[in-house]
N, C-alpha and C positions, 0 to 999 in steps of 0.2 A: 660328307656328313654320313655316320654307322645309323642302320637298318632301322634301331632302336629308334633316333631321333625323328628317323623320316614317318616310321609308323606314327611319332608323337602327335607331329606335325598335322599327318592328316588323319587321326582320327577324331583333334577334338572338331569337336562342329564345329566352330569361326574359322578352320582355320581347311576346315575338309571340301575340296571343290565339287562342289555344289552342297551338298545332306539335301537329302529328301523332302524336308521340309522345305527346303527353300526354291525346290526346283518342283516341285507335284504343283503350282498354279501353273507354270508356263507345261509343263508336261498335258494337263489336262485341258489346257486352251487349245493344242496341238491335237489332240484326239478328239475334242469338240469338233474342231477345223476340218479335222480326217472324217468325221462322221457323216458332215454332211452330200461327203459324196458316195456311189454305192456301183456295188455292182464294174462291170467291164469301167465305168465310171473313170473308179478310182484306181485301176489298174492302168486306163489310159494314159492316167493325166500324173499318175506314176512312173511311168515309163517314158512320159513325153518332158517328164521335168529334172528328171536323172541326167544329174552333171556329166557323167562318164556312161550310162548307159548298162550301171553297175550294178549288178542281184545281189541279192543276199548270197547264193556260191557262190558268186567269184571271190565276195568281204572275207571270207575264209578260210580259199582255196588255194587263192592265186595270189602271187607277188601284187602283178597289177591287173587292173580292174579289164572287164569289158569296156573298148570305148566306139559307142556307136557314129557318137560325133566329139569330135577331138578340143579340148577346153583348147579358147578363142575361137573356133569357127564359130560361124552364124549361118550357117546354111541352110540351116532351121528354124525359125523363129520359136517353135512349138517348146523349142527343146532350153526356154527360158519364161514360157507365162508363166508358172508359179514362181511366189520368192521364197529365195531359201527361208527355212526354220527359223521362228525367235527364237531365243536361246536364253538363262540368266548368263551373264558373267563370270555368274562362282564372286569368291572372294578375294579374289586375286585383281580385279583390273588393273588398279592403278591409272584410273581415267576419270579422279575426282570425286567419284559414285558413291567411295567408302572415307574420303578424307584424303589418299594419297595420290597426285594427278602428276605422272611422270609425263603425258603429254602438251606439257606448257615449260618441260625445257629444253634449253637449245642442244639439239644432240639428236631429237627422236627420230626427227625424219631423215632415213636411211636405210639399206638395203641385205647391209653387214650386219645382222640382230647378236654374233655370237658374243661379241664382247661388253661391257659393262664402258658409258662414257662420263662426261663429268667427274662429278669424285670417284668414279668407279673405277677398280680397275679389274676384278676379275675378269673371266674366260670360259665359254661354257660347253666341256670337254663332253665327245660323243661322236655319232659314226653320224655326218652329213649331212644334213638335209636340206634340200631348194626347194621351197612353195614357192608355187606358182599360182594364183588366183585371175578368173577373167570377169570382172562387173558387171555387170549386161542389166541394160534398161528394160524390165518389165512394160515400162505406160509409154516406150516406144520400138514394139515391135522386138524384146530381148537384141536392141541393138549394143555393140559394147560403148558400155559408159564411161568416156574420158572427164579428167579432172577430179576424177573424187576421188576419196582417200581411203586405205585401208591399214586402221592399228591391228596387229600383231602379235600376242606375246601364249606361252605356253612353260611349262616346266623343264627342269633341269634333266640330265639324265640319271640324280635321285631321286627325281619328283619332286622337289624343290621348288618355288616360285620368286624369283627375283624380289625384290623389295619387300619382303614380305615371311618369309623361311625361315630359322631359324640357323645361321652360317652365312644367308646371301641378304641381308636385310639392308646393308651398306651398297648392290649390287643394285644393276640395274639392268644384266645382261636379256634376251630370248623377249624383245618388245622393240619395237619398232613403228614406225610412220611409213605407207608411200601413198605415194599420187598415182593415178592409174593411169596410163599413157592412151595413145589413140585409137587399141585396137584392147582397151578397157582391162589390162594387165596388168599387175606388181606381182613382182618378183623380191622376196625373202632368201638371205645365206643364214641355215640356221644349221643345228643339232636334231638329230631325234629325240622325242621326250618322251620317257620315263611313262610305263603305264606306274600310276599309284594305287593302294589300295580303296577298293569301291569306281572305279571307274575307270573305261577303256579308252585305249590312246588316245588323245584328241589335242586339237589345237583352237583357242580362242581368236576371235576377232570381229571388229567390229569397222561399218562403213559408212561414210560420212561424205557430204554432198560435194566437198572441197576439201585440198590441205590447211586451210585456213581457217577451217570450222572444227576439223581433226588437231588441229593445236592449239586451239582454245577447249576441246571436247563441247563442244557444241552443236545442236542438230543431226546427232548420228541417225541415221538414215533404219541399220541393223545393228541387232548382237545378234551374234552363232557362231558355231564349233562347225569344225571339222574333223574329222574320224576317220583315223588310219585303218586299211587293210591286215586282218590276222596274220597273213604268211610274211608281209613283210613286217611286220612289227617281231615276230617268233624269230625271223634272220636277225633282227638289230640286238635281240634283247641275250640271242648266245652268245653275242661277243662280251668282253672285259667292261666294269663300270656300269654295267645291267642286270647285273645278275637279282637285285629287288624284283625285277618288272617279271620274271620268271612268272612266280608266286603268285605274284597280285595279277597279270593277265588270266591266267589258269583260272583264275575264280570271279572272273565278268564273262561276258558277251554284249559283241552288240544289241543283243534282243533282250540281255535284263539288265545292259545301262543304264542308268536313270534318268540321262538326256536322251540319249537315241531309240532306245525300247519301243517307242511309238512309232519307229519309221527313221530312216537314216539312209535311204534312196540317196536324194536330194544335198545329201552330208557327205556322204565317204569319195574321200577322194581316189585318184587315179598314182600308186605309186611304181617308179620302174629303177632300175636300180640296181646296186650291191654295197657289201658292208663295206667294200676294198676302195671302188672310186667313189661312193656315196650315192643315197637315195635321192629322187624326184616324185615330188605330190603338185599335183593338179586338180582344180575343182572350179566351176563353173561359180557363181555366186549371184544368179539375177535376184535383184533388188528393186 
């Protein structure tokens, strides 16, 4: 897709991933919740609940953010006392909330989401990215939540969302559902998403109580977004196919992004690897 079309897709209010008017209630709700904490209480809560112990400085200054508690570890129950923030799913969820539902289609349960399934034949091109999430149960001392399910989706290297954007409406790549293992983890094989106009690089996901709930699009526990760190994003966007992301990334920041501007420590993934062998992102998801 050429640059003009991509900007056209995301400049239209109904297609921009999120849109300020759409996101403002969610942002204000989170700010009111954060406002209930103060001083050392807020600092302690954010430090304790950070999925990887990442700081704002680490987000922009290193490919990998520091990790006091590795993803998947349950050595400290305090690491998941607070649930990951609720966020809007945006206008491209394909979860049935806006008329399109991929969750009930045969083939949606899969780990490798780089290609379309069913009648789709497209394959998303880009720097390989493995995404591992560890779902934790806040009602049970931050223990791993086994047999829950995660639905994950994101844009391709051109900023397009399958099933919605011009040129990929017949595709359903970069969407998939996985059931959590005994250690609460799910892993998706994907590509690094683009940065498109107005948004920081991110990945959408929903958590469901079970695989059955996910594949019937019912009983959702949480909708949120994963933020990707700046240095890793810059490394990826310096490669072919991501040319438009370079300028888009330069126009925003985690602090100004309409979703992450009110706090992103719980949503900032740790990213390791390189563009040749592929990147790996990890995030704890307390629900």
